[in-house]
C-alpha positions in Angstrom: -20.8 -1.5 45.2 -18.4 -4.5 44.7 -20.2 -5.3 41.6 -19.8 -1.8 40.1 -16.1 -1.7 40.9 -15.6 -5.0 39.3 -17.6 -4.0 36.2 -15.7 -0.8 35.9 -12.4 -2.7 36.2 -13.5 -5.2 33.5 -14.4 -2.3 31.1 -11.0 -0.5 31.7 -9.2 -3.9 31.2 -11.0 -4.4 27.9 -10.4 -0.8 26.6 -6.8 -1.2 27.5 -6.6 -4.5 25.7 -8.1 -3.1 22.6 -5.8 -0.1 22.7 -2.7 -2.3 23.0 -4.0 -4.6 20.2 -4.3 -1.7 17.9 -0.7 -0.6 18.4 0.8 -4.2 18.0 2.6 -4.3 14.7 3.7 -7.4 13.1 7.3 -8.3 13.6 8.0 -10.0 10.2 9.4 -7.7 7.5 7.2 -6.7 4.7 4.1 -4.6 3.6 0.9 -4.7 5.6 -2.5 -2.9 5.5 -4.5 -2.3 8.6 -7.9 -3.9 8.7 -9.7 -3.0 11.9 -7.2 -3.9 14.6 -5.4 -6.4 12.5 -2.4 -6.1 10.0 -2.8 -8.1 6.9 0.3 -9.0 4.9 0.5 -8.0 1.2 2.2 -9.8 -1.5 4.5 -8.0 -3.9 3.3 -8.5 -7.4 4.9 -7.7 -10.8 3.5 -7.2 -14.1 2.8 -9.8 -16.7 4.2 -7.9 -19.5 4.4 -4.6 -21.1 2.6 -3.0 -24.2 4.2 -0.3 -26.2 1.9 2.5 -27.5 2.6 5.5 -29.8 5.9 4.4 -31.4 7.4 3.7 -28.0 6.6 7.2 -26.5 4.0 5.6 -24.1 3.6 2.2 -22.7 1.6 0.1 -20.2 2.3 -2.5 -17.7 -0.2 -5.2 -17.8 -1.3 -7.1 -14.6 -3.2 -10.3 -14.5 -6.7 -10.5 -13.6 -9.2 -7.7 -13.4 -9.0 -7.4 -9.7 -6.2 -7.6 -7.2 -6.0 -10.4 -4.5 -6.0 -7.8 -1.7 -9.5 -6.5 -1.2 -9.6 -3.5 1.1 -13.0 -1.9 2.4 -11.4 1.3 3.8 -11.2 4.2 1.5 -8.3 5.7 3.1 -6.2 2.6 4.1 -3.2 2.6 6.4 -0.1 0.7 4.9 2.9 -0.1 7.0 6.3 -1.3 5.7 8.0 -3.2 8.5 11.8 -3.5 8.4 13.0 -0.3 6.7 16.0 -0.3 8.7 17.4 -3.4 6.9 18.8 -1.0 4.3 19.6 2.1 6.2 21.6 3.8 3.5 18.8 3.3 0.9 16.2 5.9 0.7 12.6 4.6 0.3 9.9 6.5 -1.6 6.4 5.4 -2.1 4.0 6.1 -4.9 0.4 5.2 -5.2 -1.0 4.7 -8.8 -4.6 4.2 -9.9 -4.8 1.3 -12.3 -7.1 1.0 -15.3 -9.3 -2.1 -14.8 -10.1 -4.1 -18.1 -12.2 -7.3 -18.7 -9.3 -9.7 -18.2 -6.4 -7.5 -16.5 -5.4 -4.2 -15.2 -2.9 -1.6 -16.6 -0.6 1.1 -15.4 0.2 3.6 -18.1 3.5 5.5 -18.4 4.6 8.3 -20.8 8.0 9.3 -22.3 10.8 9.6 -19.9 9.2 7.0 -17.6 6.6 9.2 -15.9 3.9 7.2 -14.4 0.3 8.4 -15.1 -2.4 8.5 -12.5 -0.3 8.9 -9.5 -2.0 9.8 -6.2 -0.5 11.7 -3.4 0.4 9.8 -0.2 1.5 10.9 3.2 4.5 9.0 4.5 5.7 8.9 8.1 8.9 7.3 9.0 9.1 5.7 12.5 12.1 3.5 11.9 12.2 0.6 11.5 8.7 1.2 10.1 7.2 3.3 7.5 3.5 4.3 7.5 1.8 5.2 4.2 -1.7 6.7 3.8 -3.4 8.1 0.7 -3.7 12.1 1.1 -7.4 11.7 0.2 -10.1 9.0 0.2 -9.8 6.5 -2.6 -12.8 5.8 -4.8 -13.6 2.1 -5.5 -11.1 0.8 -8.0 -7.8 -0.9 -8.5 -4.4 0.5 -7.2 -0.8 -0.2 -7.1 1.5 0.9 -4.3 5.0 1.1 -5.5 8.2 1.3 -3.5 11.2 2.9 -5.0 14.6 2.5 -3.4 17.4 4.9 -3.8 15.5 6.9 -6.4 14.9 10.6 -6.4 11.8 10.3 -8.7 9.0 7.8 -8.8 9.4 6.9 -12.4 8.9 3.6 -14.4 12.5 3.1 -14.5 12.6 2.8 -10.6 9.3 0.9 -10.3 10.2 -1.8 -12.8 6.4 -2.7 -12.9 6.3 -4.2 -9.3 4.5 -3.2 -6.3 1.7 -4.1 -3.9 -1.6 -4.2 -5.8 -5.1 -3.9 -4.0 -8.6 -3.2 -4.7 -11.0 -0.7 -2.9 -14.4 -2.1 -2.7 
């Protein structure tokens, strides 16, 4: 009987520990993605250049390497932006863009007026000082850019400036 009580107590302790570990967010500001019970920091990356197309009516931002450094196995990853309260008067908006993978690089295409092509819907939940971002649907394997727009009413190329958090879905 005593062994059963000890075993039950141990199982409850482990379950509680796992539950608390899953809710433990990083304290350092930045963008993270959740991998299992861990939060992995993401590096902000910017394009390596721009190509004009069609007499300047369209263009592409070019990103080095055919694959992003962040490799994610979940097809609907959870991203968390820590420290959103550092700029409380600036509204943050997020946009997820499917990138075109090439042999040596990746590209984000935009059209006249700065409209970004291949945008995907995301669900954003603000829990100040943190913001959670999740794709609205599962992402197929490929290359993506999660852009953050500050103070903008539209997610356009003018407010993205070719920078964001790039990642690959395996």
